[in-house]
N, C-alpha and C positions, 0 to 999 in steps of 0.2 A: 201249602201255604194259602191263606185266604186270597181271593182275587183282588182285593183292594190294597194289598201290600205293595209298596212302591218298588220300582226296579232297583233302587239303591238298597232297600231293605233286603231284597232277594239276594243281591250280590254279597252283602255282609253275611247273611245266613249261610250261603253256600261256602263262603270262606271259613266260617266257624265249623260247619259240618265236616269239612275236609280235615280239620285239626284233630289229631288223636291225642288223648291223655298220655303222659309219660309214665305215670305211676299207677299201680293197680287200684289204690284207694281213690285216685282221681277218676279212674274209669267207673268205679262203683258210684261215685257222686253223679257222674253224667248219666249212668243207667237209671239211677234213682229219679232224676229229673224227667227222663224219658217215660218211665213208668207212671210217674205222677202226672205227666202232661198228656199222655195218650194211651196208657195201659188199661187193659181190661182183665181183671183178676177174678178167677173162680177158685174153687177149692182144689182143683187139680189141673188148671191150665193158666197160662199167662200169655196174653195176646197184645201186641202193640200195632195200632193202625194209624196211618198218616196219609195225607194227600201227596206228600213229598216222598218219592221213592228213595232219595238219598238219605233221608232220616232213618228209614227202615233198614237200608243197607248198612249204615253205621251201627245201628243197634245190633244187627246180626253179627257184625264184625266184633263189636265190644263183648257180646256174650261169649263168642268163641274164644277170644283172647283172654278174657278175664276169668271165665269159669270152665273153659274147655267143654262147653255145652253145645250140642247140635240142636239147631232150631229150624223150623220150616218157614220158607217165604211164600207168600201168596198174593194174589191180586183179586179184589172183590169190589164191584160197583164203583170204580174210580178211586178206590183206596188201595194202598199197598200195606201189607201186613207181615208180621213175623210172629210165629206161635211157638211156645214151648209146651209140649204136651206131657212130658214125663213128670209125674208128681214130685219125685225126689229132686229133679232139676228146678222145678218151680219153687220148691221149699228152699233150696240152696240160694237162689237168687233173692227171694223175698227176705230171707234171713240176713243176707248180706246188706240189703238196702234198708234194713231195720224197720220194716212195716208189718212185722208179725207181733201180735200181742203175746201175753204170757201163756196162752193156751195154743199158740201156733196158728191163730186165725189172722187174716189180713186186717191191719188197723190202718185203713187207707183214706187219705184226704187228698183230693185232687189238687195238684200243683205244689203241695207242700212236701219238702224233703226233711227227714229227721235231722235236727241240728247236730247230732252226734257225728254225722257224715261230713260236716262242714267245719271241722276244727282247725284245719290248716289253711294258709293262704292259697296254696295251689288248688285245693279242693273247692274253695270259695270261687276261684277263678273259673274252674270247670263248671261249677253250678251256674254262674252267670252266663257262660257261653251257651249252655243248653237252654237256660231260662229264656234268653233272648230269641233263640231259634223257635221255641214253642210259643212264647207269649209277647215277643217284642216287635216293634216296628221303629223305623227311623226315617226321617225326611232326608232327601238329598240336601247337602249343605246350601246349594243355591236357592232352595225353596224355604229356607229358614230353619233355625236350630230347633229340632224337636225329636226326642226319643221317648218311647213309652213302652211299658209292660201292661197288658190288660189281663187282670187276674180275676179269678172266680170268687175270691173271698178277701176280707180284710186281713185275715191271718196270712194268706199267701202274699198279699201286697207288703205286709210288714216284714216278712222274711226277706223279700227282695231288697227292701229299704235297708235292712240290717246288713246284708252282705255288701251292698253298695257302700254303706258308710264305713265298712272295714277298710275300703280303699280310698276313703276320704272324699267320696262322691255324695253330695247331699241332695237326695231326690225329693220331689214334691209328691203329694198324694191327693187324689180326689175321687169321688164317686160319680160315674157318668150314667145318666139315664136311670138312676136309682138302683142299678144292679151291677155295673161294671166297676171294679176297683182298679183304678189306674195309677201307676207309679210313673212319673215322668221327669225328664230333664229338658230345660229350655235354654241352657247356657252352652254355647259352642265349645268353650274350653273344657267343660265337664264331659260333654259328649265325646270330644277327642280323647280325653283321659279314659273314658269307658272303653272305647275302641282299642286303645293301646293296652289296657288291662286284659281284655279278652283275646288279645293277640290277633286282632283283625288288622294285620299290618298293611295290606294293600288299601283297605278302606280308610285306615288312619292317615296314610299319605294323601289320599284323595281329599279327605275331609280337611286336613290341615292346609293343603294347597288352596282349596276353595275358600277357606276362611281368610287366608292371606290376600287372595285376589279381592274378596269382598271388602276387607279392611282398607286396601289401597283405594278401591273405588269409593268407599265411604269418605276417606280422607280427602280425595279429590273433589267429591261433591261438597264437602264441608268448606274446602278452600274456595271453590267457585262461588258457593252461597255467601261466604264471608266477603269475597271480592265484590259480588253484586251488591251486597248490603252496604259496603263501604262506598261504592260508586254512587249508590242512591243517596247516601248521606251527604256525599260531596256535592251532588247535583242540587239537593234540597237546600243546603247551606248557600250555594252559589246563587240560587234563585232568590233567596231571602236577601242576600247582599245586593243583588241587582235591583230588587224592589226598593231597598233603602236608598240606593244611589239615585235611581230615577225619581224617587220622591223628593230628595234633596235638590235635584236639578230643577224640579218644578217649583219648589218653594223658594230657593235662594240662588240657584244656579251653581254649577260645579266650580265655576271660576272664583266663587267667593269662599270656597273651602281652603283650608291651609294647604300649602304646596305639597306637603308630605302626604295628604289625603287625596289630592287631585290625581297624583300619579297612580296610586293603587286603585282608585275608582275607575279611571280610564282603562287600566289593564284588565280589571274584572269585567267591564262592559264588553271589551273586545275578545275576551277569552272566558266565556261563561262555563265551559266544561272541564276546566283543569283544576287540580288541587292547589293548595296553598304553596307547597314547595315549588311546583312548576310555575305558578303565577309569579313568585318572587324571582325566579330565574329569568323571566321574560322582561322584567323591569330594568331600567337603566338609571343608576347603577343597580345591579342585582341586589335583592333583599332576601334575608333568611325567612324561613317559614314562620317563626315567632314574630318577626317584625311585620310581615304581611297580616298575620292574624290580629296583631295589636291594632293596626291601622284600620282594618275592616271593622273591628269591634268599636272603634271610635266613631266610624261612620254610622254604625247601627245605633249607638247611643245618641248621636246628634240627631238622627232621623226620628228617634223615639221622642226626644225633647220637643221637636217641632210638631209632631203629631199631637202631643199633649197640649201644646199651645193652641193648636187649631181645633181641638175638641170642644 
């Protein structure tokens, strides 16, 4: 796997590599992805190379179980490989994965698997498993929701989009740096659905748990921000009320206000940092929130009238 693949991606891929297909036709679908992703085909040999030894081990096992074919494992310049050297065995495999033309020659396109191999939901699932192993990466959920497949062609990208849409996952598409065809998901719920579909059960639980933790944290942050905003609103309103009360005191004196306004004016001056409900509870006799608001509004209107007279 590339060096820049995240540790979470590696864990997901290792979980998918361990998963073995249940049906022969599903095994063939996986083998087809492997050949499309890392196969080297000649007229009389079939070689698969990968930096990940587990991929080649799985390929070796799939060939043995699916075709009862003996293959040779090797290591070369940091790559692990599996080769099939018998021409008749090569022909049997290529015929099964449907990449031979009418003349028996390989009709081979990197990354693309013949659609005839992907007719059933289970084969589509196995296709997506192997496609992610070869072409996919995923962010750890705490680093933000992002999963992508980096493809060599638009046709390859479209095939992945089609198979995802079968499972009601709506992927986006873009071309990166003019040559990489990228299929991506940025919705946490859809990424969770993908992990569940490809039966990465451990990764699914981790991803879901992290999304829940993040949602709780986001809700708490929203609540705190809302509380701060409300507090600031209360403070700003109180400062304006105190400004109006002080202005009236300078203009006419608070003793000249109606008795009902004198009480609330005095309470506000003495308690500049409390809300209307708490302010009403401090008054004698106590006053409801709407009553306090009504009287403070009267003070504001009276102050405004005097300002206009003085203007």
